[in-house]
C-alpha positions in Angstrom: -34.2 -10.4 0.6 -34.4 -6.9 -0.9 -32.0 -5.5 1.7 -29.5 -8.3 1.1 -29.7 -7.8 -2.7 -29.1 -4.1 -2.3 -26.1 -4.8 0.0 -24.6 -7.3 -2.5 -25.0 -4.9 -5.3 -23.3 -2.2 -3.2 -20.4 -4.5 -2.5 -20.2 -5.4 -6.2 -20.1 -1.7 -7.2 -17.5 -1.1 -4.4 -15.3 -3.9 -5.8 -15.6 -2.6 -9.4 -14.8 0.9 -8.2 -11.7 -0.3 -6.6 -10.3 -1.5 -9.9 -10.0 2.2 -10.9 -7.7 2.8 -8.0 -4.2 1.6 -7.2 -4.0 -1.3 -4.8 -3.3 -0.2 -1.2 -1.9 -2.1 1.8 -3.5 -1.3 5.1 -0.1 -1.8 6.7 1.1 1.3 4.8 3.9 1.8 7.3 5.2 -1.7 6.3 5.2 -0.9 2.5 7.1 2.4 2.5 8.2 2.4 -1.2 4.6 1.8 -2.3 3.5 4.8 -0.2 6.2 7.4 -1.0 9.4 7.3 -3.1 11.0 9.5 -0.5 10.8 6.6 1.9 13.6 5.0 0.0 16.5 4.5 2.3 14.6 5.5 5.5 15.9 2.7 7.7 18.8 2.4 10.1 20.6 -0.3 8.2 22.7 -0.7 5.2 20.0 -2.2 3.1 16.4 -3.4 3.5 14.2 -6.1 1.9 10.4 -6.1 2.2 7.6 -8.5 1.1 3.9 -7.8 1.5 0.8 -9.9 0.8 -2.9 -8.9 1.0 -6.0 -11.1 0.3 -9.5 -9.5 0.2 -13.1 -10.6 -0.3 -12.5 -14.3 -0.2 -15.7 -14.6 1.9 -17.7 -13.2 -1.1 -15.7 -14.1 -4.2 -14.7 -17.6 -3.1 -11.6 -18.8 -5.0 -11.2 -15.5 -6.9 -10.4 -13.0 -4.2 -8.4 -9.8 -4.7 -4.7 -10.7 -4.1 -1.9 -8.2 -3.9 1.8 -9.1 -3.7 4.6 -6.6 -3.4 8.4 -6.9 -2.9 11.0 -4.1 -2.6 14.7 -3.7 -1.9 16.5 -0.4 -1.0 19.9 0.6 0.2 21.8 3.8 0.8 25.3 5.3 0.6 26.8 8.2 2.5 27.6 11.3 0.6 29.8 13.9 2.3 29.6 14.1 6.1 25.9 13.6 6.8 23.9 13.2 3.5 22.9 10.0 1.8 21.9 8.8 -1.7 19.4 5.9 -1.6 18.2 3.7 -4.4 15.8 0.7 -4.7 13.5 -1.4 -6.7 9.8 -2.3 -6.2 7.7 -5.0 -7.9 3.9 -5.2 -7.6 1.4 -7.8 -8.7 -2.3 -7.2 -8.1 -5.0 -9.7 -9.2 -8.7 -8.9 -8.8 -11.9 -11.0 -9.1 -13.3 -13.5 -11.6 -11.9 -11.7 -14.6 -8.3 -12.2 -13.3 -7.8 -8.5 -13.7 -4.0 -8.3 -13.4 -1.9 -5.3 -12.7 1.9 -5.7 -12.8 4.4 -2.9 -12.3 8.1 -2.5 -11.6 9.7 0.7 -10.4 13.2 2.0 -9.8 13.6 4.4 -6.9 16.1 7.1 -6.1 16.2 9.5 -3.2 18.5 12.1 -1.7 18.6 12.4 2.1 19.8 15.9 3.2 20.7 16.2 6.9 19.2 19.3 8.4 20.4 18.9 11.9 22.2 16.2 14.0 25.5 15.3 15.5 27.2 16.5 18.7 25.1 18.9 20.8 22.0 18.5 18.7 18.7 17.7 20.3 17.4 15.9 17.2 18.6 14.3 14.0 16.6 15.7 11.1 16.5 14.9 7.4 14.7 16.3 4.4 14.3 13.7 1.6 13.3 14.0 -2.0 12.5 10.9 -4.0 11.4 9.7 -7.4 10.3 6.5 -9.1 10.4 5.5 -12.8 9.0 2.2 -14.0 6.8 0.3 -16.4 3.6 -1.6 -16.0 0.8 -3.5 -17.8 -2.8 -4.4 -17.1 -4.4 -7.7 -18.4 -7.8 -9.4 -18.4 -8.9 -13.0 -18.9 -12.0 -12.7 -21.0 -12.4 -16.5 -21.1 -13.6 -16.4 -17.6 -16.3 -13.8 -18.2 -19.6 -13.8 -20.0 -21.6 -11.0 -21.7 -25.3 -10.3 -22.2 -25.1 -11.4 -25.9 -24.0 -14.9 -24.7 -27.2 -15.5 -22.7 -29.4 -18.0 -24.5 -33.0 -17.0 -23.8 -34.3 -20.3 -25.2 -32.7 -22.4 -22.5 -32.2 -19.5 -20.1 -28.5 -20.4 -19.7 -25.1 -18.8 -20.6 -23.6 -20.2 -23.8 -19.9 -19.2 -23.9 -19.6 -20.5 -27.5 -21.8 -17.5 -28.7 -19.9 -14.4 -29.8 -19.7 -11.8 -27.0 -20.1 -8.9 -29.4 -17.1 -7.1 -27.8 -13.9 -5.8 -29.4 -11.6 -5.5 -26.5 -7.9 -6.5 -26.1 -6.8 -8.8 -23.3 -4.0 -6.5 -22.3 -3.0 -2.9 -22.4 0.2 -1.6 -23.9 3.2 -1.4 -21.6 3.1 2.0 -20.0 5.7 4.3 -18.4 5.0 5.4 -14.9 6.5 8.3 -12.9 6.1 9.0 -9.2 7.7 11.6 -6.9 7.6 12.5 -3.1 9.0 14.4 -0.2 9.6 13.5 3.4 10.8 15.2 6.6 11.6 13.4 9.8 13.2 14.1 13.2 14.5 11.6 15.7 14.6 13.1 19.2 15.5 9.9 21.2 15.6 6.2 20.8 11.8 6.0 21.2 10.7 9.5 20.2 10.3 10.6 16.6 8.1 12.4 14.1 7.7 12.3 10.3 5.6 13.9 7.7 5.5 13.3 3.9 3.6 13.5 0.7 3.8 12.0 -2.8 2.3 12.1 -6.3 1.9 9.0 -8.5 1.2 8.7 -12.2 2.2 12.3 -12.8 2.6 11.5 -16.5 -1.0 10.1 -16.7 -0.1 6.8 -18.4 -2.5 5.3 -20.9 -4.2 2.0 -19.9 -6.7 1.4 -22.6 -8.1 -2.1 -23.4 -9.8 -0.8 -26.6 -6.9 0.3 -28.8 -3.3 1.2 -28.6 -2.8 4.6 -27.1 -6.5 5.0 -26.3 -8.0 7.8 -24.3 -8.3 5.9 -21.0 -5.5 7.0 -18.6 -4.7 6.5 -15.0 -5.7 9.2 -12.6 -2.9 10.9 -10.7 -2.8 9.7 -7.0 -1.8 11.9 -4.1 -0.8 10.8 -0.6 -0.3 12.7 2.6 1.0 10.7 5.5 2.4 11.3 9.0 3.5 9.3 12.0 6.0 8.9 14.8 6.7 7.4 18.2 5.8 8.7 21.6 7.3 7.2 24.8 5.1 6.2 27.7 7.7 4.4 29.7 11.3 3.2 28.9 9.8 -0.1 27.6 6.4 1.0 26.3 5.6 3.5 23.5 2.9 4.3 21.0 3.3 4.7 17.3 0.4 6.7 15.8 0.2 7.1 12.0 -2.2 8.2 9.3 -2.4 8.3 5.5 -4.8 10.1 3.3 -4.9 8.8 -0.3 -6.9 10.4 -3.2 -7.2 9.2 -6.8 -9.7 10.6 -9.2 -13.0 10.8 -7.3 -11.9 8.2 -4.8 -10.5 8.9 -1.3 -9.2 6.6 1.4 -8.0 7.6 4.9 -6.2 5.1 7.2 -5.5 6.1 10.8 -4.6 4.4 14.0 -1.7 3.4 16.3 0.4 0.5 17.4 1.4 0.0 21.0 5.1 -1.2 21.2 6.6 -3.1 24.1 10.4 -3.9 24.1 12.5 -5.9 26.6 15.4 -3.4 26.2 17.9 -6.2 26.0 21.1 -6.3 23.9 19.3 -8.9 21.8 16.1 -6.8 21.6 12.7 -8.3 21.0 9.6 -6.2 20.7 6.0 -6.7 20.0 3.4 -4.3 18.7 -0.4 -4.4 18.6 -2.8 -1.8 17.2 -6.2 -0.8 15.9 -6.7 1.1 12.6 -9.8 2.8 11.1 -10.8 3.2 7.4 -12.7 6.2 6.0 -13.8 6.2 2.3 -16.2 7.9 0.0 -19.2 5.6 -0.4 -21.2 4.9 -3.6 -23.5 7.9 -2.8 -20.6 10.3 -2.5 -20.7 10.5 1.3 -18.3 9.1 3.8 -18.3 5.6 5.2 -16.3 3.3 7.4 -16.1 0.0 5.6 -13.7 -1.8 8.0 -11.5 -1.7 11.1 -8.2 -3.4 11.2 -6.4 -5.3 14.0 -2.6 -5.5 13.7 0.2 -7.3 15.4 4.0 -7.1 14.7 6.9 -9.1 16.1 10.3 -7.5 16.0 13.3 -9.9 16.3 16.7 -8.2 15.9 16.9 -7.6 12.1 13.4 -9.0 11.3 9.9 -7.5 11.5 6.9 -9.9 10.9 3.5 -8.2 10.7 -0.1 -9.5 10.5 -3.3 -7.6 10.2 -6.9 -8.5 9.7 -9.8 -6.3 8.4 -13.2 -6.7 10.0 -15.9 -5.5 7.6 -18.4 -3.0 9.0 -21.3 -0.9 7.7 -23.1 -2.2 4.6 -20.4 -4.8 3.9 -21.3 -6.7 7.1 -24.2 -8.9 5.8 -22.6 -10.4 2.6 -19.1 -10.8 4.2 -20.2 -11.8 7.8 -17.6 -9.3 9.0 -14.8 -10.9 7.1 -12.7 -8.5 5.0 -9.0 -9.0 4.3 -5.8 -10.1 5.9 -2.2 -8.9 5.3 1.2 -10.2 5.9 4.4 -8.2 5.9 8.0 -9.3 6.3 10.9 -6.8 6.7 14.6 -7.5 6.9 17.1 -4.7 7.7 20.8 -5.5 7.3 22.9 -3.7 9.9 25.0 -0.7 8.8 28.6 -0.2 9.8 29.2 2.5 12.4 30.3 4.9 9.6 27.1 4.5 7.7 24.7 4.3 10.6 21.9 6.9 10.7 19.0 7.4 13.0 15.5 6.8 11.5 12.0 6.8 12.8 10.3 3.4 13.5 7.7 2.8 10.8 
């Protein structure tokens, strides 16, 4: 019983600690504008629309799991002979736990894609991209669904929500301005051979998110991201897409790493499937490193559409209270074909 209680408390602490971080999709390759503003416009089409959904801890929190929903749209226009200007918009809604802790943000993205190499006689098409995001957000809490120690009636040993909670806390923060920036380099060597490397900084203006008073001292920690990936051919029809992302925010750190295997029919009406395994590495409550989950992923590619599904299997100390059940994610990507004039080679994400 003691071990179970310790594990449950560790999970509770872990969940609370997550509220100090930005929400993160394990399918980071399927939420590019959330990962790095420089990913704006990095697709072979004219425009792209993406939807992502993640649900976590339903095995432990019941009807109040963590839910994250994101949607984005981006497109690009040619400038000169080989450069592009890309722009987009991203919306995020993240709800966590019994308090209905809600984070909502909206960002506008802008990137400039500078062609470094490509065209006739070139072995690779290379781009260097700089991107930025500017947007607004707000955090809210539902205090009606919470209770505090001052509301515990010792006489009947029950919670009385009619008693004053003794707290002076607002149910929402002020609207805050948010600024993000990033860089990306990529090279496409062949139809199934590519490499990319990028990095980004989020909340560079340290926006205030205080629930105590307007303009309070509480601010969001700056987040940094380093990510890389690519595609390596095995045969004409089979390739592997390794990728990794290291994300740090305040004292928190998360590393996601793994690969998807991709098989394609190489037909004019191409259909491809991917399947992969992904590891997680985080700082645990004691300041050491832990592996709280592994993720299984599957993606179906059909012409202009990509449909992705992944499932996190909890490991380590999270196994007893969750019975290995962690989270699932869904991603849907649509890329509208470009005209021959606007077509550009991009790595598969």
